[in-house]
C-alpha positions in Angstrom: -13.1 6.5 -6.7 -15.9 4.2 -5.6 -15.2 1.6 -8.0 -17.6 0.3 -9.8 -18.6 -3.2 -9.4 -18.7 -6.0 -12.1 -21.6 -8.1 -13.4 -21.4 -11.5 -11.8 -22.5 -13.3 -14.9 -20.0 -12.7 -18.0 -20.9 -14.8 -20.8 -24.1 -13.5 -22.5 -26.8 -16.4 -23.4 -26.7 -17.4 -27.0 -29.6 -15.8 -29.0 -31.5 -16.9 -32.0 -29.1 -17.4 -35.1 -28.3 -13.8 -37.4 -29.7 -13.8 -40.8 -27.1 -12.1 -42.4 -23.1 -12.1 -41.7 -22.5 -9.5 -43.9 -19.9 -8.1 -41.9 -18.6 -10.3 -38.9 -15.6 -8.2 -37.5 -18.3 -5.6 -37.1 -20.6 -7.6 -35.3 -17.9 -9.3 -33.3 -16.9 -5.8 -31.9 -20.9 -4.6 -31.7 -20.8 -8.0 -29.1 -18.1 -7.2 -27.7 -19.2 -3.7 -26.8 -22.4 -4.9 -25.6 -20.9 -7.2 -23.4 -18.9 -4.3 -21.9 -21.5 -2.3 -21.3 -23.3 -4.7 -19.2 -19.9 -5.0 -17.1 -19.9 -1.9 -16.3 -23.4 -1.1 -16.1 -25.7 -3.6 -14.5 -26.5 -3.1 -10.9 -26.1 -6.1 -8.5 -26.9 -6.8 -5.0 -24.8 -5.9 -2.0 -21.6 -8.1 -1.6 -18.9 -8.3 0.7 -16.2 -6.1 -1.9 -12.0 -5.2 -1.5 -10.4 -2.1 -3.3 -6.9 -1.5 -2.7 -6.5 2.3 -4.8 -5.3 3.3 -1.5 -2.2 1.2 -1.8 1.3 3.3 -0.7 3.8 3.9 -4.0 5.6 1.1 -3.0 2.8 -1.8 -1.9 4.3 -2.7 1.2 1.8 -3.5 3.9 3.0 -3.7 7.3 1.9 -6.1 10.0 0.0 -3.5 12.0 -1.8 -2.3 8.7 -2.7 -5.7 8.4 -4.3 -6.1 11.8 -6.2 -2.8 11.2 -8.0 -4.9 8.2 -8.7 -8.0 10.7 -9.7 -6.2 13.1 -12.4 -4.0 10.9 -13.4 -7.1 9.0 -14.4 -8.7 12.8 -16.3 -5.5 14.3 -17.0 -3.2 11.5 -17.2 0.7 10.9 -19.1 1.3 14.1 -16.3 0.4 16.0 -13.0 0.4 14.3 -11.0 2.5 12.6 -11.4 1.9 8.9 -8.1 0.1 7.3 -5.8 3.2 6.1 -4.3 1.5 3.3 -7.1 -0.6 1.6 -11.1 -0.6 1.3 -13.4 -2.9 2.7 -16.9 -2.5 1.3 -20.2 -3.7 3.5 -18.5 -5.4 6.0 -21.7 -6.6 7.6 -22.2 -9.1 4.4 -18.8 -11.3 5.1 -19.2 -14.3 6.2 -15.9 -15.6 7.6 -12.5 -14.5 7.6 -9.6 -17.4 6.5 -6.0 -16.5 7.3 -3.5 -19.1 5.3 0.2 -18.5 6.5 2.7 -20.4 4.9 5.9 -20.3 7.3 9.0 -20.4 5.4 8.3 -18.8 2.2 8.6 -15.1 1.4 7.9 -12.9 -2.2 11.0 -14.6 -3.2 10.0 -18.1 -3.2 6.6 -16.8 -4.8 8.0 -15.5 -7.9 10.8 -18.0 -8.1 7.8 -20.9 -8.5 5.5 -18.4 -10.2 4.0 -20.7 -12.8 4.0 -23.7 -10.2 1.7 -21.2 -7.8 -1.0 -21.5 -10.8 -3.9 -20.9 -8.5 -2.6 -18.6 -6.2 -1.5 -15.9 -8.4 -4.9 -16.6 -10.8 -7.0 -16.4 -8.2 -6.4 -13.4 -6.0 -6.5 -10.0 -7.5 -4.9 -8.0 -4.8 -1.4 -8.6 -3.9 1.2 -6.8 -1.8 4.5 -6.6 -0.4 5.1 -7.6 3.7 8.2 -6.4 5.7 10.5 -9.0 6.7 9.1 -11.2 9.5 9.1 -10.2 13.2 10.5 -13.2 15.9 6.5 -13.3 16.4 4.4 -13.1 12.8 1.5 -14.2 14.0 1.1 -11.6 17.4 2.6 -8.8 15.2 -0.8 -9.6 12.9 -3.4 -10.2 15.4 -2.2 -7.3 18.0 -1.2 -9.4 20.4 2.3 -8.2 21.3 0.8 -4.4 22.2 -1.7 -6.6 24.6 1.5 -8.3 26.2 3.4 -4.9 26.9 0.2 -3.7 27.9 -0.5 -6.6 30.2 3.2 -6.1 31.9 1.9 -3.1 32.7 -1.7 -3.4 33.9 -0.8 -4.3 37.9 0.4 -0.4 38.1 -3.1 0.4 37.0 -4.5 0.7 40.4 -2.5 4.0 41.9 1.2 2.7 41.7 2.1 5.2 38.4 3.3 8.8 39.7 0.6 11.4 39.3 1.5 14.6 36.8 2.2 17.0 40.2 4.7 14.4 41.9 8.2 15.6 41.7 9.5 13.1 43.9 10.2 10.0 41.4 11.2 12.4 38.6 14.5 11.8 37.2 14.9 15.4 35.2 17.9 14.9 34.0 16.7 11.8 32.0 13.7 13.2 30.7 13.5 13.8 26.6 12.4 17.7 26.7 15.4 18.1 29.1 18.0 16.3 27.2 16.5 18.5 23.8 16.1 21.6 25.0 18.1 21.8 28.5 16.8 23.0 31.9 16.4 26.5 31.1 13.9 28.3 28.9 14.5 28.7 25.2 13.7 31.3 22.4 11.0 30.7 19.2 14.0 30.2 17.3 15.3 27.0 18.9 11.8 25.6 18.7 12.2 25.3 15.3 12.0 22.4 13.6 15.6 22.1 12.1 15.5 21.1 7.5 16.8 17.9 8.7 14.2 17.1 11.2 11.7 18.2 8.6 13.2 15.8 6.6 13.3 13.2 9.0 9.2 13.7 9.9 8.6 13.7 5.9 7.6 17.6 5.7 7.2 18.5 2.3 10.6 20.1 1.1 11.2 22.6 -1.9 13.2 20.1 -4.6 11.6 16.7 -3.4 10.1 14.5 -6.6 7.0 14.3 -4.2 6.4 17.5 -3.7 6.7 19.1 -7.1 3.2 20.5 -7.8 3.6 22.0 -4.2 2.9 26.3 -3.6 5.6 27.5 -1.7 4.2 29.9 1.1 7.0 32.8 -0.1 7.9 32.8 3.6 11.2 33.7 3.2 12.2 36.6 5.9 14.5 36.4 8.5 13.4 34.7 11.5 13.8 36.1 15.3 12.3 35.0 18.7 9.9 37.9 18.4 8.8 36.7 15.0 4.3 36.1 14.4 3.1 32.6 15.2 0.2 31.2 13.6 -1.8 28.1 14.7 -2.8 25.6 11.9 -4.9 22.9 11.7 -6.8 21.1 8.8 -9.6 18.6 8.0 -9.8 16.3 5.5 -11.3 13.7 3.9 -10.9 10.2 2.1 -11.2 10.7 -1.8 -10.1 8.3 -4.8 -6.6 9.8 -4.7 -6.0 9.5 -0.8 -6.9 12.1 2.0 -7.9 15.5 0.4 -8.3 19.1 2.3 -11.9 20.1 3.4 -11.6 22.4 5.9 -9.0 25.2 7.4 -8.4 27.2 10.4 -5.6 29.5 10.7 -5.4 31.3 14.1 -3.2 34.4 15.4 -1.3 35.1 17.9 -3.9 36.9 19.8 -6.4 34.2 19.4 -8.0 35.6 16.9 -9.2 33.1 13.9 -8.2 34.6 10.5 -9.1 32.1 8.1 -11.8 29.5 8.4 -12.5 28.0 5.1 -14.7 24.9 4.5 -13.2 23.6 1.3 -14.5 21.2 -2.0 -12.3 18.4 -2.8 -11.0 18.1 -6.6 -11.6 13.8 -6.9 -14.9 12.0 -5.5 -15.4 11.8 -2.1 -15.2 7.8 -0.7 -15.8 8.7 2.9 -16.0 12.3 4.8 -14.4 10.9 8.1 -17.2 12.7 9.9 -16.0 11.2 13.6 -12.7 13.2 13.0 -13.4 15.7 10.8 -17.1 17.1 11.7 -18.0 17.4 7.5 -21.0 15.8 6.4 -21.9 16.1 2.7 -24.3 18.3 3.5 -22.1 20.9 4.8 -20.1 20.6 1.9 -22.3 20.5 -1.2 -23.2 24.0 -1.6 -19.3 24.7 -0.8 -17.4 26.2 -3.8 -14.2 27.3 -2.6 -11.6 25.0 -3.9 -7.6 24.1 -3.2 -6.0 26.5 -4.9 -8.5 29.6 -3.7 -7.0 28.8 -0.2 -3.1 28.2 -1.2 -3.6 32.1 -2.6 -5.3 33.4 0.3 -2.7 31.8 2.7 0.0 33.3 0.6 -1.9 36.2 1.1 -2.5 36.6 4.7 1.3 35.0 6.2 3.6 37.8 6.8 7.5 37.2 5.5 9.0 35.9 9.1 5.7 34.0 9.8 6.2 30.8 12.5 3.2 28.2 11.6 2.4 25.9 14.9 0.4 23.1 14.6 0.2 19.3 16.0 1.6 16.8 13.4 1.9 19.9 11.0 3.3 17.6 8.0 -0.3 16.1 7.2 -1.6 19.7 7.2 0.8 21.2 4.8 0.6 18.0 2.8 -3.0 18.3 2.7 -2.9 22.0 1.5 0.4 20.8 -0.8 2.0 23.8 0.6 5.6 23.9 1.5 6.5 26.4 4.8 10.3 26.8 6.0 9.6 27.8 9.4 7.3 25.6 11.3 7.0 24.4 15.4 4.9 21.1 15.8 3.8 20.5 18.9 3.9 16.8 18.9 7.8 17.3 18.7 8.0 20.1 20.8 6.8 17.8 24.0 9.2 15.6 22.9 7.7 11.4 23.9 10.1 8.6 24.7 11.0 6.2 22.0 9.9 8.4 19.6 6.4 8.3 20.3 4.3 11.4 20.3 1.4 13.0 22.8 -2.0 13.5 21.0 -3.3 17.0 21.6 -6.5 15.9 23.8 -4.2 14.9 26.2 -1.8 17.7 25.9 -4.5 20.2 26.5 -6.0 18.3 29.6 -2.2 18.3 31.0 -0.7 21.3 30.4 -3.1 23.7 29.7 -6.0 22.1 31.5 -8.7 22.7 29.1 -10.8 20.2 27.7 -10.7 19.9 23.7 -12.6 17.3 21.2 -15.8 16.5 23.4 -16.9 13.1 22.6 -20.5 14.4 22.4 -19.5 16.9 19.6 -19.7 15.6 16.1 -16.1 15.8 14.7 -13.5 17.9 15.9 -13.3 21.4 15.7 -10.3 22.8 13.2 -10.0 26.6 15.4 -10.5 25.1 18.6 -7.2 23.0 17.7 -5.4 25.3 15.9 -5.9 28.0 18.7 -4.7 25.1 21.2 -1.9 24.6 19.5 -0.4 28.3 19.6 -1.3 28.0 23.1 0.7 25.0 23.8 3.6 26.8 21.8 3.2 29.9 23.9 3.5 28.1 27.4 6.4 26.2 26.2 8.3 29.2 25.5 7.0 31.1 28.2 7.6 28.5 31.1 10.4 26.6 29.9 11.2 22.8 29.1 11.9 22.5 33.1 8.4 23.3 33.7 6.9 20.9 31.1 9.3 17.9 33.0 8.0 18.2 35.9 4.6 17.9 34.8 5.7 14.0 34.3 3.7 13.9 31.4 4.9 10.3 30.5 3.6 8.9 33.6 0.4 10.4 33.5 -0.4 9.5 30.1 0.7 6.1 31.0 -1.5 6.2 33.5 -4.7 7.2 31.1 -3.9 4.8 28.6 -4.1 2.0 31.4 -7.1 2.8 32.8 -9.0 3.3 29.6 -7.8 -0.2 28.6 -9.0 -1.5 32.1 -12.4 0.3 31.5 -13.0 -1.6 28.0 -12.0 -4.9 29.2 -14.6 -4.3 31.7 -17.3 -3.2 29.5 -18.7 -6.1 27.7 -21.4 -5.3 27.3 -21.2 -2.0 25.0 -18.7 -2.9 22.5 -15.8 -0.2 23.3 -12.9 -0.3 20.6 -9.5 0.6 21.8 -6.1 1.3 19.7 -4.2 -1.7 21.1 -7.3 -4.0 20.7 -6.3 -7.5 19.8 -8.2 -9.6 16.8 -8.9 -12.0 19.8 -10.4 -9.2 22.1 -12.6 -8.0 18.9 -13.6 -11.6 18.7 -14.5 -11.6 22.3 -16.6 -8.7 22.0 -18.9 -10.2 18.9 -18.9 -13.5 21.7 -17.0 -15.6 19.3 -13.4 -17.7 19.3 -10.7 -18.0 16.7 -9.5 -21.2 14.8 -5.8 -21.9 15.1 -4.5 -24.4 13.0 -1.0 -25.4 13.2 2.2 -28.0 13.7 2.9 -29.3 17.0 6.4 -27.2 17.4 4.4 -23.7 16.7 4.9 -21.6 20.3 3.0 -19.0 19.1 1.4 -17.1 21.9 -2.1 -17.7 20.2 -1.8 -20.9 21.6 -2.3 -20.2 25.0 -4.6 -17.1 24.1 -7.8 -17.8 26.1 -10.1 -16.8 23.5 -8.2 -19.6 20.7 -9.3 -23.0 19.8 -5.8 -23.8 19.3 -5.4 -27.4 17.5 -1.9 -29.1 17.1 -1.4 -31.8 14.0 1.6 -33.6 13.2 2.4 -32.7 9.7 1.1 -30.2 7.1 -1.2 -33.1 5.6 -2.8 -33.4 9.0 -3.6 -29.5 9.2 -5.1 -29.8 5.5 -7.7 -32.3 6.8 -8.6 -30.8 10.3 -9.2 -27.4 8.2 -11.5 -28.9 5.7 -13.6 -30.2 9.0 -13.5 -26.8 11.4 -13.0 -23.9 9.5 -16.7 -24.0 8.7 -17.5 -24.3 12.4 -15.5 -21.2 13.0 -16.5 -17.0 11.8 -12.6 -16.6 12.0 -9.7 -19.4 11.5 -5.8 -19.1 11.1 -4.3 -22.1 9.2 -0.5 -22.3 9.3 1.5 -24.8 7.1 5.5 -24.9 8.3 7.7 -25.4 5.4 11.4 -26.0 5.8 13.0 -22.5 4.8 15.9 -23.0 2.1 19.7 -22.6 3.4 20.8 -18.9 3.8 23.4 -19.6 0.8 20.5 -20.8 -1.4 18.0 -18.2 -0.7 21.0 -15.7 -1.7 21.6 -17.8 -5.2 17.5 -17.6 -6.2 17.7 -13.9 -5.1 21.0 -13.2 -7.9 19.2 -15.1 -10.1 15.8 -13.6 -10.3 17.6 -10.4 -10.9 19.4 -11.6 -13.3 16.3 -13.2 -14.8 14.3 -10.3 -14.9 16.6 -8.2 -16.4 17.3 -10.8 -19.2 13.4 -10.7 -19.5 13.7 -6.7 -19.8 16.4 -7.1 -22.8 15.9 -7.3 -26.6 18.5 -8.4 -29.2 17.6 -6.5 -32.6 19.0 -6.9 -35.9 20.6 -7.3 -38.4 21.3 -3.4 -39.4 23.2 -2.1 -42.5 26.8 -0.8 -41.3 25.1 2.3 -42.4 22.4 2.9 -40.0 21.3 5.8 -38.4 21.6 5.1 -34.7 19.9 8.3 -33.7 16.7 7.2 -35.2 16.7 3.8 -33.9 16.9 4.9 -30.6 14.0 7.0 -30.9 12.1 3.9 -32.0 13.0 1.6 -29.2 12.4 4.2 -26.8 8.8 4.8 -28.3 7.8 1.4 -26.5 9.3 2.7 -22.8 12.5 3.9 -20.9 15.5 2.1 -21.7 18.6 1.4 -19.4 21.3 0.8 -22.0 21.5 0.0 -25.4 24.7 -1.2 -26.7 26.0 -1.6 -30.6 27.1 -5.6 -30.7 29.7 -5.4 -33.8 30.5 -9.4 -33.0 28.1 -10.2 -35.8 28.6 -10.3 -39.4 26.2 -7.1 -39.5 25.7 -4.7 -36.3 22.7 -5.4 -33.9 21.2 -3.4 -30.8 21.2 -5.0 -27.0 18.3 -3.1 -25.5 17.3 -3.1 -21.7 14.3 -1.6 -21.2 13.0 -0.6 -17.3 10.1 -2.6 -17.7 9.2 -5.9 -18.9 5.8 -4.7 -21.0 8.3 -2.5 -23.1 10.4 -5.6 -24.2 7.6 -6.9 -25.1 6.0 -4.5 -26.1 8.9 -4.2 -28.6 9.3 -7.7 -29.6 5.6 -7.8 -30.6 5.4 -4.5 -32.7 9.3 -4.8 -34.2 10.0 -8.6 -34.8 10.2 -9.7 -38.5 9.5 -5.9 -40.0 11.3 -3.9 -42.3 13.8 -1.3 -40.5 15.6 1.1 -42.9 15.8 -1.6 -45.7 16.8 -4.5 -43.7 14.1 -7.4 -41.8 15.3 -7.3 -38.4 14.5 -10.3 -35.6 13.7 -9.0 -32.7 14.3 -11.2 -29.7 15.4 -12.1 -26.3 18.4 -13.2 -25.2 18.4 -17.5 -24.7 20.0 -18.7 -22.0 19.0 -21.0 -19.0 17.0 -18.3 -17.2 15.1 -17.4 -20.3 14.1 -20.8 -21.5 10.3 -20.4 -19.9 10.0 -16.4 -20.8 7.4 -17.5 -23.4 5.1 -19.4 -21.1 5.7 -17.1 -18.1 4.6 -13.8 -20.1 1.5 -15.7 -20.6 1.1 -16.7 -17.6 1.9 -13.1 -16.2 -0.9 -11.5 -18.4 -3.4 -13.5 -17.2 -2.6 -13.1 -13.5 -5.3 -11.7 -12.1 -3.9 -8.2 -11.0 -2.9 -7.8 -14.6 -5.9 -8.0 -16.1 -7.2 -5.2 -15.4 -4.3 -3.2 -16.2 -2.8 -1.7 -19.3 0.9 -0.2 -20.3 1.2 2.7 -21.9 4.2 4.4 -23.6 4.7 7.8 -24.8 2.5 9.9 -22.3 2.9 13.7 -21.7 3.3 15.5 -18.4 -0.4 16.5 -19.4 -1.4 13.0 -20.1 -3.4 12.5 -16.6 -5.5 16.2 -17.2 -6.6 14.9 -20.8 -7.7 11.4 -19.3 -9.6 13.3 -16.9 -10.9 15.3 -19.2 -12.6 12.4 -21.2 -13.4 10.4 -18.2 -16.5 9.8 -19.9 -14.4 7.2 -22.6 -12.8 5.3 -19.4 -15.4 4.0 -17.1 -14.1 1.5 -14.6 -11.1 3.5 -14.2 -9.6 3.0 -10.8 -6.0 4.5 -10.7 -3.4 6.2 -12.9 0.0 5.2 -12.0 2.5 7.2 -13.5 6.1 6.1 -12.2 8.6 9.2 -11.7 12.6 8.8 -11.7 14.2 8.4 -8.7 16.4 11.3 -9.2 14.8 13.7 -11.0 11.8 13.3 -9.7 10.4 14.1 -13.1 7.1 11.7 -14.6 8.4 9.3 -17.1 7.1 8.5 -20.6 5.2 5.5 -19.8 2.2 4.7 -16.8 0.1 2.4 -16.1 -4.0 2.5 -15.7 -5.8 0.2 -13.5 -9.7 -0.6 -14.4 -12.3 -2.7 -12.4 -12.8 -4.7 -15.2 -10.9 -6.7 -17.9 -13.7 -5.1 -20.2 -13.3 -2.0 -19.6 -9.1 -2.1 -20.0 -9.7 -3.7 -23.6 -11.7 -1.2 -24.3 -9.4 1.8 -22.6 -6.6 -0.3 -24.7 -8.1 0.2 -27.9 -9.6 3.9 -27.6 -5.5 5.2 -26.6 -3.9 3.3 -29.4 -6.3 4.9 -32.0 -5.8 7.6 -34.2 -7.0 10.4 -31.4 -4.1 9.3 -28.7 -1.2 7.8 -30.7 -0.2 5.7 -27.7 1.7 2.6 -27.7 0.6 0.0 -25.2 -0.8 -3.5 -24.1 -2.3 -5.3 -21.2 0.2 -5.1 -18.2 2.8 -7.8 -17.4 4.2 -6.8 -13.7 1.6 -6.2 -10.3 2.4 -3.0 -8.4 4.0 -4.6 -5.5 6.8 -6.7 -8.2 7.2 -3.1 -10.2 7.8 -1.6 -7.0 10.5 -4.6 -5.7 12.7 -5.4 -9.1 12.8 -1.4 -9.4 14.6 -1.3 -5.9 17.1 -4.2 -7.2 20.5 -3.3 -8.2 21.9 -4.3 -11.5 23.6 -7.7 -11.6 26.8 -7.4 -14.1 27.4 -11.2 -13.8 25.6 -14.1 -14.8 25.4 -17.5 -12.5 27.1 -20.6 -14.2 24.6 -22.5 -16.3 22.7 -25.3 -15.5 24.8 -28.1 -14.2 24.7 -31.0 -16.3 24.1 -34.1 -13.8 26.4 -37.2 -14.8 24.8 -40.4 -15.4 25.2 -41.9 -12.2 23.4 -39.6 -9.6 21.0 -38.7 -13.1 18.6 -41.6 -11.3 18.6 -39.7 -8.4 18.4 -36.3 -8.6 14.8 -37.6 -10.9 13.5 -39.2 -7.7 14.5 -36.2 -5.6 12.5 -34.0 -8.3 9.7 -36.0 -7.8 9.8 -36.1 -4.0 11.0 -32.8 -2.5 12.1 -30.4 -4.8 10.9 -26.8 -3.5 9.3 -26.6 -6.9 7.1 -29.8 -7.2 6.4 -28.9 -3.2 5.3 -25.1 -4.6 2.7 -26.6 -7.5 1.7 -29.6 -5.0 0.8 -26.9 -1.9 -0.3 -24.3 -4.5 -3.0 -26.9 -5.6 -4.3 -28.1 -2.0 -4.9 -24.9 -0.9 -6.8 -24.0 -4.3 -8.9 -26.9 -3.5 -9.6 -25.6 -0.1 -10.2 -22.4 -1.0 -12.9 -23.7 -3.2 -14.8 -25.5 0.0 -15.1 -22.2 1.4 -18.4 -20.1 1.9 -19.1 -17.4 -0.3 -18.2 -14.2 1.1 -15.4 -15.7 3.3 -12.4 -12.9 3.0 -9.4 -15.1 2.5 -5.8 -13.9 2.9 -2.9 -16.1 1.9 0.6 -15.0 3.6 4.3 -15.2 2.7 5.7 -14.1 6.0 9.5 -13.6 4.4 12.6 -15.0 5.9 15.6 -14.0 7.5 19.1 -15.2 7.5 22.9 -14.7 7.7 22.7 -13.1 4.3 19.8 -10.7 4.9 15.7 -10.2 5.1 13.8 -11.2 2.5 10.1 -9.3 1.8 6.6 -11.2 2.4 3.8 -11.4 0.5 0.4 -11.1 1.1 -2.9 -12.2 -1.1 -6.5 -11.4 -0.6 -9.7 -11.7 -1.8 -13.2 -12.0 -1.1 -14.7 -15.8 -2.6 -17.4 -14.5 -4.5 -16.1 -11.0 -5.5 -13.3 -13.1 -6.8 -14.5 -15.3 -8.9 -16.9 -13.0 -10.4 -13.9 -10.3 -11.4 -11.8 -12.5 -12.8 -13.5 -14.6 -16.0 -12.3 -17.6 -17.6 -10.1 -18.5 -14.5 -7.9 -21.7 -14.3 -7.3 -23.5 -11.3 
C-alpha cells in the first residue's frame, strides 16, 4: 500500500469564539475528527519520503541491504535497483545523505539507556535491527569489501583466465558438480531436491508455519526417471504486501507452452517491476484472472508424477502460494562454488549457446525463461555432470564479471550500474565526493579511498565540531563517533538484566481474591488482554493473589489500566507490577515508550479472531492510512495469536481506528503500542530468565563521593544522555530533505555477539509526522 502523506502543519488555526457551548465533548470530538480528516486528505507538495512496510518479520536489515539503500539514495531508480527492504519515494528530492556511526554501541545499549537517548527515540520513526558487526562495518555498508575482492582479480581481466573450452587447467575432481553428482550420468530422480534441501533453500513445505495458506498441487504419484518435466517461470510485481504474481508460464517437455496467464494481484500495486517482468499498468488493467484461478488451473494440468523445473524455483512457488514435492532447480543443479548461483542468462549462453533476456526487450519473457530451464535440465540428464564440469563455467563466469566491471569503470560518460558498485563509485559517477569524519586511530578502508575526503580528529568532541562545519559542503557524509566498549562481563550482565527487566515489566500481580474465587473465570478475564506465558496462584498472602506473566508489554499495561481498583467477584482488587530495582522507573519508561515516534502510529489489539484481517479489509474505508497488519504467530504451531498490531501512517488515524475497534461493533480491547516491531522480535527471541541478579549494591559512605563523581563524569548513562543531545543539535542544523541514519553497529566479545540498531528518517518528513515532539 502506498502510504498516504500527512499534512505538514498539524494544528488548526484558532477561529472565532463559539456563541454556544452546548456540549463540549461533542464539540471536541467533531474538532478532532475534522483534524484527522485534514491529516489524511490534505494534498502536499512532493518530498522525499520513507516507508518500511516491506520489513522482514524480525526487522533485521543486513549490511548489504543497507548498502542498497545508500546507493539508491545517490543514483536513484534510473540507474540502481530499488532497495528490497524499504521504499524511498521521490529520491530526486533528497538533498543530502548523512550517516552517524556510534562505534562501540549496540541495540542492547540503546534499550538499556532508552530514557537517556531521548532525542533519538523520538525523532526517528523507522528503526531496525542490524546483524552483529563484521571486521569492517564501514566497508560492508558502503560496498567496499566486494570491490576489494574484485580488485584482487582485476589483473586477470585481459586473458589470464582459462576459456570455457580449455581442459588443461581444469581439475575435474574439485569441481562442485562432480563432488555432488559424481562423473557418471545420472537419472532424473537423482536431480530432484531432497526434502532437507528444500527446507534449506526455503521452498514452501507442508506443515511449515509460513505456508499454512498455501495450496498443494496434489501431485503424489511415484517418481521415476521417465516422469514428465514441466518448465515453470513466474513474474512478480511489488504490492503493499510484498511481491505478488503477475504472470505464470508453464512449458511441457516438448517445448510447447501449456499455460501462459496474466494475473491481477489482490493488493495495491506499488511497482510493476517492468524492467524485469515486462508487465505494465496498461497490460494488467483489463486482466481479471486471480491467483486462486491460476492455482485451480495448475492443479488440473499437472499429472500426479509431474516434476517442476525452474531457476530459483522457490520464489516462483511462493508467488503461486503452492506446494509441490518434486522439483529440479537449475540454479542448484548447476552447482557453483561457495554456495553462489549462476544466472539463467549466463547458463543459457554458456551451456545452450542461446541468448535470452536481451537488453533491447522490455523485461523478461516468462515462457522463454521456462523453456530455457527445461532445456538446461534435459542437457544435464543427456550429457551428465562430467560434460558440465568440462565447460569450466566458474572461470567463464568470473571472466565475464570482471570484463563487465572493467567496462563500467571505463564508461564514466554514462551511468552504468553493476551489482558490485560501491557507494563511492556511485558518487564518482555523479561527480561527487564522500566526507568521512573519524578519530585518528581509525583504520577503515574508507580513509584511503580515492573519492573520499577523510578528516581525522583527536576526539569525539572535535569530530562533532568539524561535522558542523563540513557536512553542509558535501552531498554524502559519514560521521563516526568512537566509544569505549563495555567489558564483556559487564555487557553480559547488562543483557541478563535487560531480559529480566522486560519480563518483570510484562508481569502483574492482582488481588486480593476470595478463597473460593473461580480460577477459570479469572484466567478468562486476564487472558482477554493478551496471550499469557504463565499464571500462578500466590498463597503466601492472607488472601490469594495471582501472578500473571504476559507475552507482550502492551497486554500487561492494558490489564493494569483496565482492572486496577475495580470489583472482581465481590472484591476490590489492586493490579500492579512487581516492585524491584529494575521496575522502579517503569511508569516513566512506559510513558516514554508510548511517545516513541515508531509507536505513535501503531495500536495493539487483543481478542482478534482468525477472520479479523478479512473483516478489517472489507471495511477499509473506516481505517484511512492503514499501512500494515501485523499478526504474530505461535512459533511452534504456526497458528495466529489472539492479538495483533495495526500500523498507521499518522497518529490521528491510529487514534480514530482504536476508538472504532474498541466500540460496540468490534468489541476488542486495545491501546497504543509500546514495543516497536524490531524490539518485539528481539524480546520474543530471548530465553526466559528464572533467576534475578542481585539488587542494587548499597555504596559504603567512604566511597559515596567518589561514586557520585564517577556518575557525573564518565558513567555510560551520562554519556548516552550527553551524546544523544549533541547529535540531536547537529541533526537540527541539517538542511531539509536530508536522509539521516544513526547506526549502532553492534559489538562482539568472548561472551558472544550483540546485534546492532539502525534509526533513519528524512529531515522534513520526520518533523511533519511526529507531532508535539520534545527534544
